[in-house]
C-alpha positions, 0 to 999 in steps of 0.5 A: 510565531503564535500562529504556528503554535496555534496550528501545532494546537490545533493539530495536537487537539485534532488527534483522536484521545486514543491514536494508535501509532501502529494504525497510524503507521499502516495508513502512512505506508499506505500513501508513503510506499506508492508515493516514493514509488512514483517519484521513482518511477518519474525518474526512471522514466516509467511514471506511464507504466508506474500509473496504469498499474496503480490505476489497475490496482485500485480498480482491482480492490474497489470493484471486488469490495464492491462486487463481494460486498455483503457476502461473509468474505467482506464482513469486517471484524468490526461488523461493517462491509466492503472488508475484502481486500484490505486497500491499505495493505494493497497500496502499500504492498504495490509501493514496496514491490515497485520500489524493490524491484525496479528501484533498488533490484539488488539492494537485498536491505532495502527490499527487507525493508520496504517488504517488512513495512508492507507487511507491517501495513497489513498486520496493523489493519489486522491490529486496528480490527479493520481487516481478518487477516485472509483480507489484509493478506489478499490486498497485499497479494493484489498490490504485490503482484500489480507493483511486481509487474512491468507492462513495457510501456516506453521500455523494451518489454514487459516483466515482472521483477520482486527485487532481492536478488540472491 
């Protein structure tokens, strides 16, 4: 019991004194939405397609960050480089689009919640002064595009599905 209490105290003390819950939410969604989508993809026997799209999305984001580093579009609001596009926004939008389009295609409430969480992730990056709105939006669009896509690996054909059918 003392070990658990000591671990909890250490974890609390390890947090920055000015921890931002909104920024923490964005970071949690960067990992949480794609992870939830991966679980759904594994359940639905489409993990290979999901993994390829996820790897390509990450490669596009990292490639653009590297290629455009040092250009005005890549300068973060805090003056650092490699800000274009936002990787957090891309990852969250990728997970949200995959979940909304493939795991909950007819559930409007789930789609609203998932896309809302991805949108808040992008907003959290702007709020944290890590990205401009354009950098965050571009990341979200890249993630959304790869998340909504289906390359047809293990299925009958390629498609593009955003969910939230009306």
